[in-house]
Each structure stands twice: as structure tokens, then as C-alpha cells.
Residue, then its C-alpha position, 0 to 999 in steps of 0.5 A: m721728103s713728101d709723106r708718101t716716101a716718108m711712109i714708105v721708108l718707114a714701112t721698109a725699116l719696120i719689115v726689115v726689123i720684123a725680118t730680123l726678130v723672126a731670123a733670130g728667133a729661127g736661129y736661136l731655136a735651131r740652136r735648141d734643137q742641137s743644131t751646129y752654128p752653121a746650121a743655125v745660121m742657115r735656117a736663120a737666113a733662110a727665115f730672114a729671106a722667107t719674111l722679106t719675100l712674104a712681105a713683098v708678095l703682100t704688098t704687090a697684092f695690096v698694090a694691085v687689089a688697091g689699083 
């Protein structure tokens, strides 16, 4: 495995961990706000997807700028 591949794998794993933490926080806060469990899970899923989307957009922008 090359160094570039290893860095891509590590960065992907870090992004997934961060997205999972964001989703857990969003679900916890939704539950503290007296939401039902299904509503809290939906908010957590939306936060997870939004975090992954933001990471993908930022990565695309950095690659485009760096050339």
C-alpha cells in the first residue's frame, strides 16, 4: 500500500468518526429537546449525512484548488 493510499484511508476513517460523533450529539440534543426516539434518530441521520456531504464538498474544493 502506498503512502497516498494510506493517507486516504486514514482521512476517510477520521471523517466517518467525526460524522458519527456529530450524529450522536445531534440525536442526544434532539432527545433532550423532548423529541421522540424516531425523530431523534432522523435528526441524527440527517446530521451524519450533512457532515459527510460537507466533507466531500470540501475535499472536492481542495483538490480543484490544488490542481
